[in-house]
C-alpha positions as a LaTeX table, in Angstrom:
\begin{tabular}{lrrr}
\hline
Residue & $x$ (\AA) & $y$ (\AA) & $z$ (\AA) \\
\hline
Met1 & $-73.23$ & $-21.88$ & $-17.49$ \\
Thr2 & $-71.48$ & $-18.58$ & $-18.37$ \\
Ala3 & $-74.77$ & $-16.89$ & $-18.97$ \\
Asn4 & $-76.09$ & $-18.26$ & $-15.50$ \\
Asn5 & $-72.93$ & $-16.78$ & $-13.84$ \\
Gln6 & $-73.26$ & $-13.46$ & $-15.73$ \\
Ser7 & $-77.09$ & $-13.16$ & $-14.56$ \\
Met8 & $-76.12$ & $-14.13$ & $-11.09$ \\
Asp9 & $-73.42$ & $-11.38$ & $-11.16$ \\
Asp10 & $-76.03$ & $-8.92$ & $-12.65$ \\
Ile11 & $-78.55$ & $-9.75$ & $-9.88$ \\
Ala12 & $-75.76$ & $-9.53$ & $-7.03$ \\
Glu13 & $-74.77$ & $-6.06$ & $-8.36$ \\
Lys14 & $-78.42$ & $-4.95$ & $-8.51$ \\
Ile15 & $-78.73$ & $-6.04$ & $-4.99$ \\
Ala16 & $-75.71$ & $-4.35$ & $-3.91$ \\
Thr17 & $-76.73$ & $-1.25$ & $-5.70$ \\
Gly18 & $-80.09$ & $-1.23$ & $-4.08$ \\
Leu19 & $-78.60$ & $-1.74$ & $-0.48$ \\
Arg20 & $-76.24$ & 1.24 & $-1.10$ \\
Met21 & $-79.24$ & 3.39 & $-2.01$ \\
Leu22 & $-81.04$ & 2.24 & 1.11 \\
Gly23 & $-78.01$ & 2.90 & 3.15 \\
Gly24 & $-78.07$ & 6.52 & 1.92 \\
Phe25 & $-81.70$ & 6.87 & 2.29 \\
Lys26 & $-81.42$ & 5.59 & 5.87 \\
Gln27 & $-78.65$ & 8.17 & 6.78 \\
Gly28 & $-80.69$ & 10.93 & 5.22 \\
Ala29 & $-83.90$ & 9.84 & 7.07 \\
Glu30 & $-82.04$ & 9.63 & 10.35 \\
Ala31 & $-80.79$ & 13.22 & 9.93 \\
Gln32 & $-84.33$ & 14.32 & 9.07 \\
Val33 & $-85.86$ & 12.55 & 12.02 \\
Arg34 & $-83.12$ & 13.98 & 14.34 \\
Thr35 & $-83.94$ & 17.59 & 12.97 \\
Val36 & $-87.66$ & 17.07 & 13.62 \\
Val37 & $-87.25$ & 15.66 & 17.05 \\
Glu38 & $-84.65$ & 18.35 & 18.10 \\
Gly39 & $-87.05$ & 21.04 & 16.85 \\
Ala40 & $-89.88$ & 19.44 & 18.83 \\
Leu41 & $-87.74$ & 19.28 & 22.02 \\
Ser42 & $-86.70$ & 22.77 & 21.65 \\
Gln43 & $-90.18$ & 23.87 & 22.49 \\
Phe44 & $-90.20$ & 22.06 & 25.74 \\
Asp45 & $-88.01$ & 22.67 & 28.83 \\
Val46 & $-85.48$ & 19.85 & 28.43 \\
Val47 & $-81.85$ & 19.65 & 29.14 \\
Thr48 & $-79.25$ & 17.98 & 27.04 \\
His49 & $-77.12$ & 15.13 & 28.45 \\
Glu50 & $-73.95$ & 17.31 & 28.21 \\
Arg51 & $-75.55$ & 20.25 & 30.17 \\
Met52 & $-76.85$ & 17.73 & 32.81 \\
Gln53 & $-73.40$ & 16.42 & 33.08 \\
Val54 & $-72.00$ & 19.90 & 33.81 \\
Gln55 & $-74.71$ & 20.59 & 36.37 \\
Glu56 & $-73.96$ & 17.32 & 38.18 \\
Ala57 & $-70.32$ & 18.31 & 38.11 \\
Met58 & $-71.06$ & 21.80 & 39.51 \\
Leu59 & $-73.37$ & 20.17 & 42.17 \\
Gly60 & $-70.61$ & 17.72 & 43.27 \\
Lys61 & $-68.19$ & 20.66 & 43.65 \\
Ala62 & $-70.79$ & 22.59 & 45.62 \\
Arg63 & $-71.39$ & 19.72 & 47.99 \\
Thr64 & $-67.74$ & 19.20 & 48.57 \\
Glu65 & $-67.32$ & 23.01 & 49.32 \\
Leu66 & $-70.29$ & 22.92 & 51.65 \\
Thr67 & $-68.99$ & 20.06 & 53.55 \\
Ala68 & $-65.64$ & 21.65 & 54.20 \\
Leu69 & $-67.36$ & 25.11 & 55.11 \\
Glu70 & $-69.53$ & 23.05 & 57.66 \\
Thr71 & $-66.45$ & 21.47 & 59.19 \\
Arg72 & $-64.80$ & 24.91 & 59.45 \\
Val73 & $-67.68$ & 26.52 & 60.97 \\
Lys74 & $-67.83$ & 23.75 & 63.68 \\
Glu75 & $-64.14$ & 24.11 & 64.38 \\
Leu76 & $-64.60$ & 27.79 & 64.85 \\
Glu77 & $-67.69$ & 27.28 & 67.09 \\
Asn78 & $-65.58$ & 24.94 & 69.11 \\
Lys79 & $-62.67$ & 27.50 & 69.47 \\
Ile80 & $-65.10$ & 30.37 & 70.51 \\
Lys81 & $-66.88$ & 28.02 & 73.12 \\
Gln82 & $-63.42$ & 27.16 & 74.50 \\
Met83 & $-62.39$ & 30.82 & 74.64 \\
Thr84 & $-65.65$ & 31.70 & 76.45 \\
Gln85 & $-65.24$ & 28.87 & 78.96 \\
Ser86 & $-61.67$ & 29.98 & 79.97 \\
\hline
\end{tabular}
């Protein structure tokens, strides 16, 4: 029974070692794939997610400022209109 337990422990250790090796291989493969994909995408006109978020924030701010300016222009137009009617 002891020999059987020993061989089971050996098998379990070999499996665990194999899984650790596969884990390391997976991480290395993922890094290589990421590098290849990033290199391929750099040849195209694409935008990163972070840059897109910055652009969206800037656009939101510009829209807010534009709305405020439109309101101000309308107020000034109304004042001019009232002054010319008096």
